[in-house]
C-alpha positions as CSV (number, residue, x, y, z in Angstrom):
1,M,11.8,15.6,-9.5
2,P,11.0,12.1,-11.6
3,A,13.8,10.5,-13.3
4,I,11.5,8.1,-16.0
5,V,13.0,4.9,-17.5
6,V,11.7,3.8,-20.9
7,V,12.3,0.1,-21.7
8,G,11.3,-2.7,-24.4
9,A,9.0,-5.2,-23.1
10,Q,9.9,-8.2,-25.8
11,W,13.2,-8.8,-28.0
12,G,13.6,-5.1,-29.1
13,D,12.2,-2.5,-32.1
14,E,9.1,-2.1,-30.0
15,G,9.4,2.1,-31.3
16,K,11.1,3.2,-28.0
17,G,12.8,5.9,-30.0
18,K,9.0,7.3,-30.6
19,A,7.5,7.0,-27.1
20,T,11.1,8.6,-26.2
21,D,10.8,11.3,-28.2
22,L,7.0,12.0,-27.1
23,L,7.9,12.5,-23.8
24,G,11.2,14.6,-24.5
25,S,9.1,18.1,-24.7
26,K,8.5,17.2,-21.4
27,V,12.4,16.3,-19.8
28,D,15.5,18.2,-19.6
29,Y,17.5,15.0,-20.4
30,V,17.5,11.8,-22.3
31,V,20.2,9.0,-21.9
32,K,21.1,5.8,-23.9
33,F,22.6,3.9,-20.7
34,N,23.4,0.8,-22.6
35,G,24.2,-0.9,-25.8
36,G,25.6,0.4,-28.9
37,N,25.4,0.5,-32.4
38,N,23.7,-3.1,-32.5
39,A,19.9,-1.9,-32.3
40,G,18.3,1.5,-33.7
41,H,15.7,3.8,-32.9
42,T,13.3,5.4,-35.5
43,V,11.2,8.4,-35.2
44,V,9.5,9.8,-37.9
45,I,8.8,13.6,-37.9
46,G,6.1,15.1,-40.3
47,D,7.6,14.0,-44.1
48,E,11.2,13.1,-42.0
49,T,12.4,9.6,-40.7
50,Y,15.2,9.4,-38.7
51,A,17.3,6.4,-38.0
52,L,19.5,6.6,-34.9
53,H,21.8,3.9,-33.5
54,L,24.1,6.0,-30.5
55,I,22.6,9.5,-30.6
56,P,19.7,9.4,-28.0
57,S,16.6,10.3,-29.3
58,G,16.2,14.1,-27.5
59,I,18.7,14.8,-30.1
60,L,15.5,15.8,-31.9
61,T,13.8,17.5,-29.3
62,P,14.4,21.3,-29.1
63,G,15.7,22.5,-25.5
64,C,16.7,18.9,-24.5
65,T,19.8,17.4,-23.8
66,P,21.1,14.2,-25.2
67,V,23.8,12.5,-23.5
68,I,25.7,9.1,-24.0
69,G,25.8,7.2,-20.5
70,N,28.7,5.2,-19.2
71,G,26.9,2.1,-19.2
72,V,27.1,2.9,-23.6
73,V,29.9,1.3,-25.8
74,V,30.9,3.6,-28.3
75,D,32.1,3.2,-32.2
76,L,33.9,6.7,-32.6
77,E,33.5,6.3,-36.1
78,V,29.6,5.5,-36.0
79,L,29.6,8.2,-33.6
80,F,30.5,11.4,-36.2
81,Q,29.1,9.9,-39.1
82,E,25.6,10.0,-37.2
83,I,26.3,13.0,-36.3
84,D,27.7,14.4,-40.1
85,T,24.3,13.1,-41.2
86,L,22.4,14.9,-38.4
87,E,23.6,17.9,-39.0
88,A,23.6,17.6,-42.7
89,R,19.8,17.6,-42.5
90,G,19.7,20.5,-40.5
91,I,19.6,19.0,-36.8
92,D,21.6,20.5,-33.8
93,T,24.1,18.3,-32.4
94,S,26.3,20.4,-29.8
95,H,24.6,20.1,-26.8
96,L,25.0,16.3,-26.9
97,L,27.1,14.9,-24.0
98,V,29.4,11.8,-23.8
99,S,30.6,10.0,-20.6
100,A,34.1,10.2,-19.6
101,N,33.9,6.0,-18.2
102,A,31.7,5.1,-21.7
103,H,33.8,2.3,-23.3
104,I,35.3,2.8,-27.0
105,I,34.6,0.0,-29.7
106,P,38.5,-0.4,-30.9
107,S,38.3,-2.0,-34.3
108,Y,40.0,-5.1,-33.2
109,N,36.6,-6.0,-31.2
110,R,34.6,-5.3,-34.5
111,V,37.3,-7.9,-36.4
112,M,37.0,-10.1,-33.4
113,D,33.0,-10.3,-33.4
114,R,32.9,-11.6,-37.1
115,V,35.2,-14.2,-37.2
116,T,34.1,-16.0,-33.5
117,E,30.8,-15.7,-35.1
118,R,31.9,-17.4,-37.9
119,F,33.9,-19.8,-36.0
120,L,30.7,-20.5,-34.1
121,G,28.9,-22.8,-37.2
122,K,25.4,-23.6,-36.5
123,R,25.9,-22.3,-32.6
124,Q,26.0,-18.8,-34.1
125,I,24.2,-15.7,-31.6
126,G,23.2,-13.7,-34.3
127,T,25.5,-11.2,-33.4
128,T,25.7,-7.8,-35.6
129,G,29.3,-8.0,-35.9
130,R,29.7,-4.4,-34.4
131,G,32.2,-5.3,-32.1
132,I,29.8,-5.1,-29.1
133,G,29.6,-8.3,-27.2
134,P,33.8,-7.9,-26.9
135,T,34.0,-4.7,-26.2
136,Y,31.8,-5.7,-22.7
137,A,34.3,-8.7,-22.6
138,D,37.2,-6.1,-22.5
139,K,35.4,-4.2,-19.7
140,M,34.6,-7.0,-17.5
141,S,38.1,-8.5,-18.3
142,R,39.7,-4.7,-17.3
143,V,41.5,-4.1,-20.8
144,G,38.8,-2.2,-22.4
145,I,39.7,1.3,-23.6
146,R,37.1,4.8,-21.9
147,I,36.8,7.7,-23.6
148,Q,38.7,9.7,-21.2
149,D,41.5,7.3,-22.3
150,L,41.6,9.0,-25.7
151,F,43.4,12.5,-23.9
152,D,46.5,10.7,-22.6
153,H,48.8,9.1,-24.9
154,S,50.3,6.6,-22.9
155,I,47.6,5.3,-21.2
156,L,46.3,4.4,-24.5
157,R,48.8,3.1,-26.0
158,Q,49.2,0.4,-22.4
159,K,45.8,-0.8,-23.0
160,I,46.0,-1.2,-26.6
161,E,48.9,-3.0,-26.2
162,G,47.4,-5.3,-23.3
163,A,44.3,-5.9,-25.3
164,L,46.3,-7.0,-28.6
165,M,48.9,-9.2,-26.6
166,Q,46.1,-11.7,-26.3
167,K,43.9,-10.9,-29.4
168,N,46.6,-10.9,-32.3
169,H,47.7,-14.6,-30.7
170,L,43.9,-15.8,-30.9
171,L,43.8,-13.8,-34.8
172,V,46.7,-15.2,-35.8
173,K,47.3,-18.7,-34.4
174,V,43.0,-19.8,-33.6
175,Y,41.7,-17.9,-36.9
176,N,44.1,-17.6,-39.1
177,R,43.9,-14.2,-39.4
178,R,47.2,-10.8,-39.6
179,A,48.0,-9.4,-36.7
180,I,46.8,-5.7,-35.9
181,S,49.2,-3.2,-34.9
182,V,49.2,-1.3,-31.9
183,D,50.7,2.0,-33.9
184,E,47.4,1.4,-36.1
185,V,44.6,1.6,-33.6
186,T,46.3,4.2,-31.1
187,D,46.3,6.5,-34.6
188,E,43.0,6.0,-35.6
189,L,41.4,6.4,-31.9
190,E,43.5,9.4,-31.1
191,A,42.4,11.0,-34.4
192,Y,39.1,11.6,-33.2
193,A,40.3,13.0,-29.4
194,E,40.1,16.6,-30.1
195,R,36.8,16.5,-32.3
196,I,34.9,14.4,-28.7
197,R,36.8,16.7,-25.9
198,P,34.0,18.9,-25.5
199,M,31.0,16.7,-25.4
200,V,33.1,14.5,-22.8
201,V,31.0,14.8,-19.1
202,D,30.9,13.8,-15.9
203,C,28.0,12.0,-16.8
204,S,27.0,10.7,-12.9
205,L,27.4,14.5,-11.5
206,L,25.8,16.1,-14.5
207,L,22.8,14.2,-14.1
208,N,22.2,13.8,-10.0
209,N,22.7,17.6,-10.5
210,A,19.8,18.1,-12.6
211,L,17.8,15.8,-10.7
212,D,18.7,18.3,-7.2
213,R,17.9,21.2,-9.4
214,G,14.1,19.6,-10.1
215,Q,14.8,18.9,-13.4
216,T,13.2,15.7,-15.3
217,V,15.3,12.7,-16.5
218,L,14.6,10.1,-19.2
219,F,16.5,7.4,-19.3
220,E,16.4,5.4,-23.0
221,A,17.8,1.7,-23.0
222,G,18.5,0.2,-25.9
223,Q,17.5,-3.4,-27.1
224,A,14.7,-5.0,-24.5
225,T,14.2,-6.9,-22.2
226,M,13.9,-10.2,-23.3
227,L,17.7,-9.4,-25.0
228,D,19.2,-8.6,-21.4
229,V,22.7,-10.4,-20.0
230,D,21.2,-11.3,-17.4
231,H,17.2,-11.6,-17.6
232,G,16.7,-12.2,-21.6
233,T,16.9,-15.7,-23.5
234,Y,20.6,-16.2,-22.8
235,P,22.7,-16.9,-24.5
236,F,21.0,-15.1,-27.6
237,V,21.0,-11.9,-25.5
238,T,22.5,-8.7,-26.3
239,S,25.9,-7.8,-23.8
240,S,24.4,-5.5,-21.9
241,S,22.1,-4.5,-19.2
242,A,18.9,-3.1,-20.8
243,C,16.0,-3.3,-18.1
244,A,15.2,-0.1,-15.8
245,G,18.2,-1.6,-13.6
246,G,20.7,-0.8,-15.9
247,A,19.7,2.9,-16.0
248,A,21.5,3.5,-12.4
249,T,24.8,1.4,-13.2
250,G,24.7,2.6,-17.1
251,S,24.7,6.5,-15.6
252,G,25.1,7.3,-11.7
253,V,21.9,8.0,-10.8
254,G,21.4,5.8,-8.0
255,P,17.9,3.4,-7.8
256,N,16.2,5.4,-5.4
257,R,15.6,8.6,-8.0
258,I,13.9,6.5,-10.6
259,D,10.1,7.6,-10.3
260,K,9.1,5.6,-13.6
261,V,9.5,2.8,-15.6
262,I,7.4,2.7,-18.6
263,A,7.8,-0.7,-21.3
264,V,7.1,-0.1,-24.8
265,A,5.2,-3.5,-26.1
266,K,4.6,-4.0,-30.0
267,A,0.4,-5.1,-30.2
268,Y,2.0,-8.0,-31.6
269,I,5.4,-9.1,-31.7
270,T,8.9,-9.3,-33.7
271,R,12.8,-10.8,-32.9
272,V,16.0,-10.3,-35.1
273,G,18.4,-12.8,-34.9
274,A,18.4,-16.6,-33.3
275,G,17.1,-18.0,-30.2
276,P,13.9,-19.4,-29.1
277,F,10.6,-17.5,-29.9
278,T,7.1,-19.1,-29.1
279,T,4.7,-17.6,-31.0
280,E,7.2,-17.4,-34.6
281,L,4.5,-17.5,-37.4
282,L,6.4,-19.2,-40.5
283,D,3.5,-18.8,-42.6
284,E,1.3,-15.8,-44.1
285,D,0.3,-14.1,-41.2
286,G,3.7,-13.9,-40.1
287,E,4.8,-12.5,-44.1
288,K,1.3,-10.4,-43.5
289,L,2.6,-8.9,-40.4
290,R,6.3,-8.0,-41.5
291,A,4.9,-6.2,-44.6
292,I,2.4,-3.9,-42.7
293,G,4.6,-3.3,-40.0
294,H,8.0,-2.5,-42.3
295,E,9.6,-4.9,-40.5
296,Y,12.8,-4.7,-41.3
297,G,16.0,-4.0,-38.6
298,T,16.5,-0.2,-38.3
299,T,20.7,-1.5,-38.3
300,T,20.9,-4.3,-40.3
301,G,18.3,-3.9,-42.2
302,R,17.4,-7.7,-41.4
303,P,13.9,-9.0,-41.9
304,R,12.7,-9.6,-38.3
305,R,10.9,-12.5,-37.5
306,C,7.0,-11.9,-36.7
307,G,4.4,-13.5,-34.2
308,W,1.6,-12.8,-31.8
309,F,1.4,-10.9,-28.6
310,D,3.1,-13.3,-25.8
311,A,1.3,-12.0,-22.4
312,P,3.8,-14.2,-20.1
313,V,6.6,-11.9,-21.8
314,A,4.9,-8.8,-20.9
315,R,4.2,-10.0,-17.7
316,Y,7.8,-11.2,-16.9
317,A,8.8,-7.9,-18.2
318,R,6.5,-5.6,-15.6
319,R,8.0,-7.8,-13.0
320,V,11.8,-7.9,-14.1
321,N,11.7,-3.6,-14.6
322,G,9.1,-3.1,-12.1
323,V,6.8,-1.4,-14.8
324,T,4.6,1.4,-14.0
325,D,3.1,2.0,-17.5
326,F,3.0,0.5,-20.7
327,V,3.1,2.0,-24.1
328,M,1.7,-0.6,-26.8
329,T,3.1,0.2,-30.5
330,K,1.5,-0.5,-33.6
331,L,-2.1,-1.4,-33.0
332,D,-2.6,-0.1,-36.5
333,V,-0.8,-3.2,-38.1
334,L,-3.5,-5.9,-36.9
335,T,-6.1,-4.3,-38.3
336,G,-7.7,-6.8,-40.9
337,W,-7.7,-9.8,-39.2
338,D,-10.9,-11.4,-38.7
339,K,-9.1,-12.6,-35.0
340,I,-6.1,-11.8,-33.5
341,P,-4.8,-14.7,-31.2
342,V,-3.2,-13.7,-28.5
343,C,-0.9,-15.9,-26.4
344,V,-1.6,-16.5,-22.6
345,A,0.7,-19.4,-21.7
346,Y,2.3,-22.0,-22.8
347,D,2.8,-25.8,-22.8
348,V,5.8,-27.5,-22.1
349,D,5.7,-31.0,-22.6
350,G,1.8,-31.1,-21.6
351,V,2.3,-29.1,-18.4
352,R,0.8,-25.5,-18.7
353,H,2.5,-22.3,-17.5
354,D,1.4,-19.6,-16.8
355,E,4.6,-17.6,-16.6
356,L,7.9,-17.5,-18.3
357,P,9.6,-20.9,-17.1
358,Y,12.9,-20.0,-15.7
359,S,14.5,-23.0,-17.8
360,Q,15.7,-22.3,-20.8
361,S,15.3,-26.2,-22.1
362,D,11.3,-25.3,-21.2
363,I,11.0,-22.2,-23.2
364,H,13.1,-23.6,-26.4
365,H,10.5,-26.3,-25.8
366,A,7.4,-24.2,-25.3
367,K,4.7,-24.2,-27.5
368,P,2.0,-21.3,-27.3
369,I,-1.4,-21.4,-25.5
370,Y,-3.9,-19.2,-27.6
371,E,-6.6,-16.9,-26.9
372,Y,-8.5,-15.5,-29.9
373,L,-10.0,-12.0,-29.9
374,P,-12.5,-10.6,-32.4
375,G,-10.7,-8.3,-34.9
376,W,-11.5,-5.0,-36.7
377,T,-11.3,-3.7,-40.4
378,E,-11.6,0.0,-40.0
379,D,-8.9,2.3,-40.4
380,I,-7.8,3.9,-37.2
381,T,-4.6,5.6,-38.4
382,G,-6.5,9.2,-38.0
383,V,-8.0,8.2,-34.5
384,R,-6.5,10.5,-31.0
385,E,-9.1,9.1,-29.0
386,F,-9.4,6.1,-27.5
387,S,-13.3,6.2,-27.3
388,D,-12.9,6.7,-31.2
389,L,-11.3,3.2,-31.3
390,P,-13.7,0.8,-32.9
391,A,-15.1,-1.4,-30.3
392,N,-12.9,-4.7,-31.1
393,A,-9.8,-2.0,-31.1
394,R,-10.2,-1.2,-27.4
395,A,-11.4,-4.4,-25.9
396,Y,-8.0,-5.7,-27.5
397,V,-6.2,-3.0,-26.1
398,E,-7.8,-3.8,-22.5
399,A,-7.5,-7.3,-22.8
400,I,-3.8,-6.8,-23.2
401,E,-3.8,-4.5,-20.4
402,D,-5.4,-7.1,-17.8
403,M,-2.6,-9.9,-18.9
404,C,0.2,-7.7,-18.5
405,G,-1.0,-6.3,-15.0
406,A,0.0,-2.6,-15.8
407,P,-1.9,0.1,-17.1
408,V,-1.6,0.4,-21.1
409,S,-1.4,4.0,-20.7
410,A,-0.6,5.3,-24.6
411,V,-1.5,3.7,-28.3
412,G,0.2,3.8,-30.9
413,V,-1.5,3.8,-34.3
414,G,0.4,5.1,-36.7
415,P,4.6,5.8,-37.5
416,A,4.1,9.5,-37.2
417,R,4.9,11.4,-34.2
418,D,1.4,12.6,-33.7
419,A,-0.4,8.9,-34.0
420,T,-0.5,8.3,-30.3
421,V,-3.8,7.8,-28.3
422,V,-3.6,8.6,-24.8
423,R,-5.5,6.7,-22.5
424,H,-3.7,7.8,-19.3
425,P,-1.8,10.8,-18.9
426,L,1.8,9.8,-17.7
427,Q,2.5,12.0,-14.5
428,F,5.6,13.1,-14.1
């Protein structure tokens, strides 16, 4: 049976949570395989809106088991706050599972994240300050703390001592901050041990056994392709593998078991934080997109930078993820423009680039080459059949499909759970 990966095709906030939720009724497991609480998924069910940060969106679908994979970094305080909030709203979270190998975000990494970002001054990355980057750095430096370490006091304390040996020198001597106590951090983390113990599993064994039984597993990416630490606009990226390949390393399921990769892209494009953004609009159109699309971060509340659709980015996402289907979201936001620009290529110092340049310098200096597609004025939020969309809205989707090189199988026409037009059923 299939393993399906849902990724973001742009810089995040594309509506992956909605896409995952739509597929959730057809799958048995939804697995978050990367990132932490530095991003969020918003799901609208009737009159209720849910903002999810660490917990996979499958938590909202009865009969679906949500799993936090080993590729995720977990802030335990945030995790239990999110659980308590959902439970207070009547959502059952008792079936949530967490990989024993997932790394924990200790309080000292939140401190390190904030002070180092300020220290960078004009070279700031735009981090959320939640300790994500320092925790992944600890993981690669082999001084990280994993969920399973909570259950062995001696190992936990040794790891905290080892990590703080260097970090306290930096905090005191470089950043002029106070040293952090080993006892303080140990006590803080151990306070969560018994509550999380029933959730802890061998993620790889769990998911491979599920696939062997003929069950369906959906992998849900945090962030997006252009924020991937290897394939994004480095260094203005996240600290994890947000592309489809990260689903294998972040869960313990082999890549040969992945059958379908669904990439989610807005009908326009947004970005939060610093970094290059070729089609960014610093004018009334940008403000209009932000206002109509409610473009503010689910986790941070920061206003998102807005721009027109970027076809080279979409083609790049198709290539590095092996995309089989695109899901376009927020087509309704484009209602009301006479003409809608679409970036089809870049001009870099007078040279046309139809594909995303590999050079960071070229990306920074790229200027968009636009084609203009006719707009529409009709309200499309109530449409549920592709044939019922205005002719120009259909033409816009079809043009994007041709530019991307993979079918646009579903189109979002509003924030509600059912506000989706299915063009090609996603066959599993």
